[in-house]
C-alpha positions in Angstrom: 7.7 -31.6 -17.0 7.5 -30.5 -20.5 5.4 -27.7 -21.9 4.6 -27.0 -25.5 2.7 -24.0 -27.0 1.1 -22.9 -30.2 -0.4 -19.4 -30.6 -3.8 -18.8 -32.2 -6.9 -16.8 -31.6 -9.3 -18.4 -29.1 -12.7 -19.5 -30.4 -14.4 -16.8 -28.3 -11.9 -14.0 -28.8 -14.5 -11.4 -28.7 -14.0 -11.0 -24.9 -12.2 -12.3 -21.9 -13.1 -11.7 -18.3 -10.8 -9.3 -16.6 -8.6 -11.1 -14.1 -8.2 -8.0 -11.9 -11.4 -6.6 -10.8 -14.4 -8.8 -10.9 -17.3 -9.4 -13.2 -18.6 -7.2 -16.1 -15.3 -5.9 -17.4 -14.3 -7.4 -20.7 -11.5 -7.1 -23.1 -12.7 -7.2 -26.7 -10.8 -7.3 -29.9 -11.4 -3.9 -31.5 -13.5 -2.7 -28.6 -13.6 1.1 -28.2 -12.5 0.9 -24.5 -11.7 -1.8 -22.0 -11.8 -1.1 -18.3 -9.5 -2.8 -15.8 -8.5 -2.3 -12.2 -5.7 -3.9 -10.3 -4.4 -3.7 -6.8 -1.2 -1.9 -7.0 0.9 -1.1 -3.9 -0.2 2.5 -3.8 -3.9 1.7 -3.4 -2.9 -0.8 -0.7 -1.3 2.1 1.3 -4.3 4.3 0.8 -6.5 1.4 1.7 -5.0 1.5 5.2 -7.1 4.6 5.8 -10.2 2.9 4.5 -9.6 0.0 6.9 -9.3 2.4 9.8 -12.7 3.8 8.8 -14.1 0.3 9.2 -12.0 -0.6 12.1 -14.9 -0.2 14.4 -16.8 -2.8 12.5 -13.8 -5.1 12.6 -13.6 -4.6 16.4 -17.4 -5.2 16.7 -18.2 -1.6 17.6 -20.3 1.0 15.9 -19.3 4.7 15.5 -20.4 5.4 19.1 -18.5 2.5 20.5 -21.6 0.3 21.1 -21.3 -3.4 20.6 -22.5 -4.8 17.3 -24.3 -8.1 16.9 -22.2 -10.8 15.2 -24.0 -10.4 11.9 -23.5 -6.6 11.9 -19.8 -7.0 12.6 -19.4 -9.5 9.8 -21.2 -7.1 7.4 -18.9 -4.3 8.5 -15.8 -6.3 7.8 -17.1 -7.5 4.5 -17.9 -3.9 3.6 -14.3 -2.9 4.4 -13.0 -5.6 2.2 -15.4 -4.7 -0.6 -14.3 -1.0 -0.4 -10.7 -2.2 -0.5 -11.4 -4.2 -3.6 -13.2 -1.3 -5.3 -10.5 1.2 -4.3 -7.8 -1.1 -5.8 -9.8 -1.1 -9.0 -10.5 2.6 -9.1 -6.9 3.5 -8.3 -5.4 1.4 -11.1 -2.7 3.2 -13.1 -4.7 2.7 -16.3 -8.4 2.4 -15.7 -9.6 2.5 -19.3 -8.0 2.0 -22.6 -8.8 0.7 -26.1 -7.0 -2.6 -26.4 -6.8 -5.7 -28.4 -6.2 -9.2 -27.1 -3.0 -10.9 -28.1 -3.4 -14.4 -29.7 -4.3 -17.1 -27.2 -1.7 -19.7 -26.5 -2.5 -23.4 -26.6 -0.2 -26.2 -25.6 0.3 -29.3 -23.6 1.8 -30.1 -20.2 3.2 -33.5 -19.3 2.2 -34.7 -15.8 4.6 -37.1 -14.2 3.6 -38.8 -10.9 6.1 -38.8 -8.1 7.9 -41.9 -6.8 5.6 -41.9 -3.8 2.4 -42.0 -5.9 1.7 -45.6 -4.8 1.4 -44.5 -1.2 -1.4 -42.1 -2.0 -5.1 -43.0 -1.5 -6.6 -44.2 -4.8 -8.8 -41.1 -5.1 -5.7 -38.8 -5.4 -3.5 -40.9 -7.6 -2.6 -39.8 -11.1 -0.8 -41.6 -13.9 1.7 -40.2 -16.4 -0.3 -38.2 -19.0 -0.4 -35.1 -21.0 -3.2 -32.5 -20.8 -4.0 -29.6 -23.0 -4.4 -26.0 -21.9 -5.3 -22.5 -23.3 -3.7 -19.4 -22.0 -5.0 -15.9 -22.9 -2.6 -13.1 -22.0 -4.5 -9.9 -21.0 -3.5 -6.4 -21.9 -0.3 -5.2 -20.1 -1.5 -2.4 -17.8 0.6 -3.1 -14.7 4.2 -2.0 -14.1 5.6 -5.0 -12.5 3.3 -7.9 -13.5 1.5 -9.6 -16.4 -1.8 -11.3 -16.1 -3.6 -13.9 -18.1 -6.5 -16.4 -18.0 -5.7 -20.1 -18.0 -8.0 -23.0 -18.7 -7.4 -26.7 -18.8 -9.7 -29.8 -18.5 -10.3 -31.2 -15.1 -8.9 -34.6 -14.3 -12.4 -35.7 -13.3 -15.4 -35.6 -15.6 -18.4 -34.5 -13.5 -22.1 -34.4 -14.5 -21.8 -30.6 -14.9 -20.1 -29.7 -18.2 -19.2 -26.2 -17.0 -17.4 -27.7 -14.0 -15.2 -29.9 -16.2 -13.0 -27.0 -17.3 -10.6 -25.5 -14.7 -10.4 -21.7 -14.7 -7.3 -19.9 -13.3 -5.8 -16.5 -13.4 -2.0 -16.2 -13.7 -0.2 -13.3 -12.1 3.4 -13.3 -13.5 6.2 -11.0 -12.3 7.9 -9.2 -15.1 11.4 -10.4 -15.6 13.1 -13.6 -16.5 13.0 -15.3 -13.1 13.3 -17.9 -11.9 10.5 -17.0 -9.5 8.9 -19.1 -6.8 5.5 -20.4 -8.0 2.4 -20.4 -5.8 -1.2 -21.8 -6.3 -3.7 -19.4 -4.7 -7.1 -20.8 -3.4 -10.2 -18.8 -2.4 -12.7 -18.8 0.4 -15.9 -20.7 0.9 -18.2 -17.8 -0.1 -16.8 -17.7 -3.7 -15.8 -14.0 -3.5 -12.6 -13.8 -5.5 -11.5 -10.2 -4.6 -9.5 -11.3 -1.6 -7.7 -14.1 -3.5 -6.9 -11.7 -6.4 -5.5 -9.2 -3.9 -3.1 -11.7 -2.5 -2.2 -13.1 -6.0 -1.4 -9.6 -7.2 0.6 -8.8 -4.0 2.6 -12.0 -4.4 3.4 -11.2 -8.0 4.5 -7.7 -7.2 7.0 -9.3 -4.7 8.5 -11.6 -7.3 6.3 -14.7 -6.8 4.4 -16.2 -9.8 0.8 -16.7 -8.5 -1.8 -18.9 -10.1 -5.2 -18.3 -8.7 -7.4 -21.4 -9.2 -11.1 -21.5 -9.0 -12.2 -24.6 -7.2 -15.0 -27.0 -8.5 -18.4 -25.4 -8.8 -17.2 -21.9 -8.3 -17.3 -18.9 -10.6 -17.4 -20.0 -14.3 -17.5 -23.6 -13.1 -20.8 -23.3 -11.4 -23.8 -24.8 -13.1 -27.4 -23.7 -13.2 -28.3 -25.9 -10.2 -26.2 -23.7 -7.9 -24.2 -26.5 -6.5 -20.9 -25.7 -4.8 -17.9 -27.8 -3.8 -19.2 -27.9 -0.2 -22.5 -29.5 -0.8 -25.7 -30.3 1.2 -24.7 -34.0 0.6 -21.4 -34.9 2.2 -20.6 -37.5 -0.5 -20.8 -34.6 -3.1 -18.4 -32.6 -0.9 -16.0 -35.5 -1.0 -16.3 -35.7 -4.8 -15.8 -31.9 -5.1 -12.7 -31.7 -2.9 -11.2 -34.8 -4.5 -11.7 -33.1 -7.9 -10.1 -29.9 -6.4 -7.0 -31.9 -5.3 -6.5 -33.3 -8.8 -7.1 -29.9 -10.4 -4.4 -28.5 -8.1 -2.0 -31.3 -9.1 -2.5 -30.4 -12.8 -2.1 -26.7 -12.0 1.1 -27.5 -10.2 2.4 -29.3 -13.2 1.5 -26.3 -15.5 3.1 -23.8 -13.1 6.3 -25.8 -12.7 6.7 -26.1 -16.4 6.7 -22.3 -16.9 10.2 -21.1 -18.0 10.1 -18.2 -15.6 9.2 -20.4 -12.6 11.6 -22.3 -10.4 10.1 -25.8 -10.4 12.0 -26.5 -7.1 10.2 -23.7 -5.3 6.5 -24.4 -5.8 4.0 -23.8 -3.1 0.4 -23.0 -2.2 -1.5 -20.2 -0.4 -5.1 -20.8 0.7 -7.6 -18.8 2.7 -10.2 -20.6 4.9 -11.7 -23.3 2.7 -8.8 -22.7 0.3 -6.4 -23.3 3.2 -8.1 -26.6 4.2 -8.2 -27.8 0.6 -4.6 -26.7 0.0 -3.5 -28.6 3.1 -5.2 -31.7 1.7 -3.6 -31.2 -1.8 -0.2 -30.9 -0.2 -0.5 -34.4 1.2 -1.0 -35.7 -2.3 1.3 -33.4 -4.3 5.0 -33.5 -3.2 6.0 -30.7 -5.5 4.1 -28.3 -3.2 7.0 -27.6 -0.9 6.0 -24.3 0.6 2.6 -24.0 2.2 1.1 -20.8 3.7 -2.4 -21.5 5.2 -4.6 -18.6 6.3 -7.5 -19.4 8.7 -7.3 -23.1 8.0 -7.7 -26.1 10.2 -8.4 -29.9 10.3 -11.2 -32.1 11.4 -13.4 -30.6 8.7 -16.4 -32.7 9.8 -16.3 -30.9 13.1 -15.9 -27.5 11.3 -18.9 -28.4 9.1 -21.0 -29.3 12.1 -20.3 -26.2 14.1 -19.8 -23.3 11.6 -22.5 -20.8 11.1 -21.7 -20.8 7.3 -22.7 -24.4 6.9 -25.9 -24.3 9.0 -28.2 -24.9 6.0 -26.1 -27.9 5.0 -26.3 -29.3 8.5 -30.0 -28.7 8.8 -30.7 -30.5 5.5 -28.5 -33.4 6.4 -30.2 -33.9 9.8 -33.6 -33.5 8.2 -32.7 -36.4 5.9 -31.9 -38.5 9.0 -28.1 -38.0 9.0 -26.1 -37.8 12.2 -23.0 -35.9 13.2 -21.0 -39.1 13.5 -22.0 -40.1 9.9 -21.0 -36.7 8.6 -17.7 -36.7 10.3 -16.9 -40.2 9.1 -17.8 -39.4 5.4 -15.7 -36.2 5.4 -12.6 -38.0 6.8 -12.0 -39.0 3.2 -11.0 -35.4 2.4 -9.7 -34.3 5.7 -6.0 -33.2 5.6 -5.5 -34.6 9.1 -6.4 -38.1 7.7 -3.4 -38.1 5.3 -0.9 -36.0 7.3 1.3 -39.0 7.8 1.9 -39.0 4.1 3.3 -35.5 4.2 7.1 -35.6 4.1 7.9 -32.8 6.6 11.7 -32.8 6.0 11.4 -31.0 2.7 8.4 -28.8 3.4 8.2 -25.3 4.7 4.8 -24.6 6.3 3.4 -21.4 7.9 0.0 -21.2 9.5 -1.7 -17.9 10.1 -4.8 -18.1 12.3 -7.2 -16.0 14.4 -7.2 -16.3 18.1 -11.0 -16.4 18.4 -12.0 -18.0 15.1 -15.7 -18.8 15.3 -15.7 -20.6 11.9 -12.6 -22.8 12.2 -12.5 -23.5 16.0 -9.1 -23.3 17.7 -9.2 -27.0 18.4 -9.5 -27.7 14.7 -6.6 -25.4 13.9 -4.5 -27.1 16.5 -5.5 -30.5 15.1 -4.0 -29.6 11.7 -1.0 -28.0 13.4 -0.3 -31.1 15.4 -0.7 -33.5 12.4 1.6 -31.3 10.3 4.4 -31.6 12.8 3.8 -28.3 14.7 5.0 -25.9 12.0 5.4 -22.2 12.7 2.0 -20.7 13.6 1.3 -17.0 14.0 -1.9 -15.8 15.8 -3.7 -12.7 15.0 -6.2 -11.2 17.5 -9.8 -11.5 16.2 -12.3 -13.8 14.8 -12.6 -15.4 11.3 -13.9 -12.1 9.9 -12.7 -9.5 12.4 -9.1 -10.6 11.7 -9.5 -8.4 8.6 -8.1 -5.6 10.8 -4.7 -7.2 10.3 -5.1 -7.5 6.5 -2.2 -5.2 5.6 0.1 -7.0 7.9 -0.9 -10.4 6.5 -0.5 -9.0 3.0 3.1 -8.3 3.7 3.7 -11.5 5.7 2.6 -13.9 3.0 5.0 -12.8 0.2 7.8 -12.6 2.7 7.3 -16.3 3.4 7.4 -17.3 -0.3 10.3 -15.2 -1.3 12.4 -16.5 1.6 14.5 -18.6 -0.7 17.5 -20.6 0.4 19.1 -18.6 3.3 22.4 -17.0 2.8 25.1 -19.1 4.5 28.2 -18.1 6.5 28.8 -15.5 9.2 26.0 -13.1 10.0 26.7 -9.6 11.2 25.3 -6.1 10.7 26.2 -3.4 8.1 24.7 0.0 8.6 21.6 -1.5 10.2 21.1 -4.3 7.6 22.0 -8.0 7.9 25.3 -8.9 6.4 26.4 -12.4 5.3 29.9 -13.5 4.6 30.5 -16.8 2.9 32.6 -18.6 0.4 31.8 -19.3 -3.3 34.2 -20.9 -5.7 37.0 -20.5 -3.2 36.5 -16.8 -2.8 34.9 -14.8 0.0 31.6 -13.1 -0.8 29.7 -10.4 1.1 25.9 -10.0 0.7 24.0 -7.3 2.5 20.3 -7.9 2.5 17.4 -5.4 2.6 14.8 -5.7 5.3 12.2 -6.2 2.5 13.3 -7.2 -0.9 11.8 -5.2 -3.8 9.8 -6.9 -6.5 12.1 -9.0 -8.7 14.8 -9.0 -6.0 17.1 -6.5 -7.7 20.8 -6.2 -6.6 24.0 -4.1 -6.9 27.3 -5.9 -7.6 30.5 -4.1 -6.6 33.7 -4.6 -8.6 35.9 -3.3 -5.8 36.1 -1.2 -2.7 32.8 -2.4 -1.1 31.9 -0.1 1.8 33.7 3.0 0.5 31.3 6.0 0.1 28.4 3.8 1.2 25.5 6.4 0.8 24.2 5.0 -2.5 24.2 1.4 -1.1 22.4 2.4 2.0 19.8 4.2 0.0 19.3 1.3 -2.3 19.0 -1.2 0.6 16.2 1.0 1.8 14.6 0.5 -1.6 14.8 -3.3 -1.4 18.1 -4.0 -3.2 20.7 -6.6 -2.2 24.3 -5.4 -2.2 27.0 -7.9 -3.3 30.8 -8.0 -3.3 33.3 -10.8 -4.2 36.8 -10.6 -2.9 39.1 -11.0 -5.9 41.2 -7.8 -5.4 44.4 -9.0 -7.2 42.8 -10.2 -10.4 42.1 -6.8 -12.0 39.2 -8.2 -14.1 41.3 -11.0 -15.7 39.5 -14.0 -17.3 39.9 -16.0 -14.0 38.1 -13.2 -12.2 35.3 -13.3 -14.7 35.0 -17.1 -14.2 34.7 -16.6 -10.4 32.0 -13.9 -11.0 30.1 -16.4 -13.3 30.0 -18.9 -10.5 28.8 -16.4 -8.0 26.1 -15.1 -10.4 24.7 -18.7 -10.8 24.6 -19.2 -7.0 22.8 -15.8 -6.3 20.2 -16.2 -9.1 19.5 -19.9 -8.9 19.8 -20.6 -5.2 18.8 -17.3 -3.8 16.4 -15.9 -6.4 18.1 -12.6 -7.1 17.2 -10.8 -10.3 18.6 -12.1 -13.6 20.1 -8.7 -14.3 22.5 -7.0 -11.9 23.4 -3.3 -11.5 27.2 -3.2 -11.6 29.3 -0.6 -9.7 32.9 -0.1 -10.8 34.8 2.2 -8.6 38.4 2.9 -9.8 40.0 -0.5 -10.7 36.6 -2.1 -10.1 35.7 -0.8 -13.6 37.9 -3.6 -15.1 35.9 -6.2 -13.3 32.5 -4.8 -14.1 33.1 -4.0 -17.8 35.0 -7.3 -18.5 32.2 -9.4 -16.9 29.5 -7.4 -18.6 31.0 -7.8 -22.0 31.0 -11.5 -21.5 27.5 -11.5 -20.1 25.6 -8.5 -21.5 22.2 -10.1 -21.1 22.8 -10.3 -17.3 23.5 -6.6 -16.8 20.9 -4.0 -15.9 23.2 -1.0 -15.9 26.8 0.0 -15.1 27.8 2.9 -12.8 31.5 3.7 -13.0 33.2 6.0 -10.6 36.5 7.2 -11.9 36.7 3.8 -13.4 39.7 2.1 -14.9 38.7 1.2 -18.5 42.1 0.4 -20.0 44.9 -1.2 -18.0 47.4 0.4 -20.4 46.4 3.7 -18.9 46.4 2.4 -15.3 48.3 0.6 -14.0 50.4 0.6 -17.3 51.1 4.3 -17.2 51.4 4.4 -21.0 49.6 7.7 -21.2 49.2 10.8 -19.0 48.9 8.9 -15.8 51.7 7.9 -13.5 50.7 4.2 -13.4 51.7 1.6 -10.8 54.7 -0.7 -11.4 53.5 -3.2 -8.9 50.0 -3.5 -10.4 51.4 -3.5 -13.9 53.4 -6.6 -13.0 50.2 -8.0 -11.6 48.4 -7.5 -14.9 51.1 -9.4 -16.7 50.8 -12.2 -14.2 47.0 -12.6 -13.9 46.3 -12.1 -17.6 49.1 -14.6 -18.3 50.9 -12.3 -20.8 54.3 -13.5 -21.9 55.7 -10.0 -22.5 54.8 -6.4 -22.1 54.4 -6.2 -25.9 51.7 -8.8 -25.7 49.9 -6.9 -23.0 50.1 -3.6 -24.9 48.6 -5.4 -28.0 45.7 -6.7 -26.0 42.4 -5.6 -27.5 39.8 -6.7 -24.9 40.0 -3.8 -22.5 36.7 -2.2 -21.7 37.4 0.7 -24.1 37.9 -1.9 -26.9 35.0 -4.2 -26.1 31.8 -2.1 -25.9 29.9 -3.6 -28.8 28.2 -6.4 -26.8 26.9 -3.8 -24.3 25.7 -1.4 -26.9 23.9 -4.2 -28.7 22.2 -5.3 -25.4 21.2 -1.7 -24.7 23.0 -1.5 -21.3 22.9 2.1 -19.9 26.1 3.6 -18.5 26.8 6.3 -15.9 30.3 7.7 -15.2 31.1 10.1 -12.4 34.7 11.5 -12.8 37.0 14.2 -11.8 38.5 16.1 -14.7 41.8 16.6 -12.9 42.3 12.9 -12.2 46.0 12.1 -12.4 45.7 8.5 -11.4 43.1 7.3 -13.9 43.0 10.1 -16.5 39.5 10.6 -17.7 40.5 11.3 -21.3 42.1 7.8 -21.5 39.2 6.0 -19.8 35.8 7.7 -19.4 36.1 9.9 -22.5 37.1 7.0 -24.7 34.2 4.9 -23.3 31.8 7.8 -23.9 32.9 8.6 -27.4 33.0 5.0 -28.6 29.8 3.9 -26.8 27.8 6.8 -28.4 29.3 5.9 -31.8 27.9 2.4 -31.3 24.5 3.8 -30.4 24.8 3.2 -26.7 23.4 5.4 -23.9 25.9 6.9 -21.4 25.5 9.7 -18.9 28.5 11.7 -17.6 28.7 13.6 -14.4 31.9 15.8 -14.3 33.5 17.1 -11.1 35.5 20.1 -12.2 39.0 20.4 -10.7 38.6 17.1 -8.8 41.3 14.4 -8.9 40.9 10.6 -8.4 39.7 11.3 -4.9 37.2 11.8 -3.4 34.9 9.3 -5.1 31.2 9.7 -5.4 29.0 12.8 -5.1 28.1 14.9 -2.1 24.5 14.2 -3.0 24.2 10.6 -4.3 20.6 11.1 -5.6 21.6 11.0 -9.3 23.5 7.7 -8.7 20.6 6.1 -6.8 18.0 7.3 -9.3 20.1 5.9 -12.2 20.3 2.5 -10.7 16.6 2.5 -9.6 15.5 3.5 -13.0 17.4 0.9 -14.9 17.7 -2.0 -12.4 14.0 -1.9 -11.6 13.1 -1.3 -15.2 14.9 -4.4 -16.3 12.3 -6.4 -14.3 9.7 -5.2 -16.7 11.3 -6.7 -19.8 
């Protein structure tokens, strides 16, 4: 799908609703101050204490342990969620600033139907067409994400003019991607705080989240107060049909984003959003990853029994309607009705449900589960509202589902308590050690050589959410063929497994040749380089043409792998790291070298000092840590904190660009 854009000021550029924290906060061009709150990870941790305060309400107990009535328990849980939302807003890193809106972006997206379009019910079919959109980026206050407001025309023209424009909020991870993309759908009550919390959490974990407001909700709600679930079941069918088509257009927009992997699109919905999302998935094959929270099927049964729809049920029966009629009408928008059209072979589905759900009965949950081919389902103790006691666990579970890209292949083992994968890429063996929870943007460290030696920095970085990578090409000494193998591995790791576009390179000893030569050929793919007594000129080592003793065996290897016809040609070579720093300086790649000033194997004056002098002359940034009186060994530092901090600062920081 194609996407085209043209920037201009929006017609109503005097203000745009804040996507983070609810109503009333506006960004205005030239306004003296603009207030905004967002749910960062720090407030979430602090919110655990707040949830514990309201835990009694979630468990249906008051402060003295007495049982609460159902309504009181519900109010207590809603209060906990409300406080969590307010806390996230209050604890934003930048609560008030004077800002100006950047120009709004307008463009078009081309929607192309799938090959299976003809198998869809008529109400959900769409033909090939282009639709326009407007995207308003909001001020950049968050560290790891960007947020903006998206609008586009609904595929259905209803009687309500307000309802005919779809309103979304886009939570984009900083970085180049490609990121998985997820549509986020809200609850029946129309309170958007919970959906925003999940959208923000997804984006902080490297998932592009598009929160869509369904028909007749928020800015789409008219003066008559109608919502998508109407007192008239035929209007409910119309509203949910419109929601499905809106979701299909939103999927096309999300898939066309340059930072989004169009092969990894999905949907997350809560309660009504989960039911509607399940329905949309039966009509939109691009939605391959589905996470449904508190959802179920047989929605006619849900509507007939749920306390939330009591007024709708009473008005329906007062008009002479029966349960059987209601159930039959709503089958037109029941995901169970169309489950046979859901190709399960290429879908990943996870259902998260409450053991004692009083709104979506367990039999309705199991009906959807059965019709969707019995996907993984996880049960949380509690009811539809009291399951909020597990909110923090669910907040971590949902991103983990969507960032679980293509699994690493090969042999699985353990390395210092972390899962290790050994597999082949481009004819060479590769080792990947994965963190237990990937950091936002999925950063990684790439070793040039000697993976596993002095592992303290790697272990610390694994604990911070980094992946550790090594490719076995030990006898290539950074030659062009080694660079070609690295290029292939880079493509596999970033495109198939979603690792960050910029890697932190670690060049220990001869590993410096690999790291610097690949970095010079790919400066835009490098977050930083940490060299530890690194070889930066093969004429110094293994050539031994300076103060070092060299290595005859490895010098012969240089002549072979670089395909030099003579020693004279090798000595005239001008692409050693010390000669080829300009691309890195231009790209602003930061360097750190740790070295012993008594190194007789890789003399620092012929390697690190040359790098430092020349890089600084080019305007580059390099930090040196000298170890007085130390030779080539031991490598590393007794306290690896400076190394870890350097990589964290720059590899994480690259995700913000």
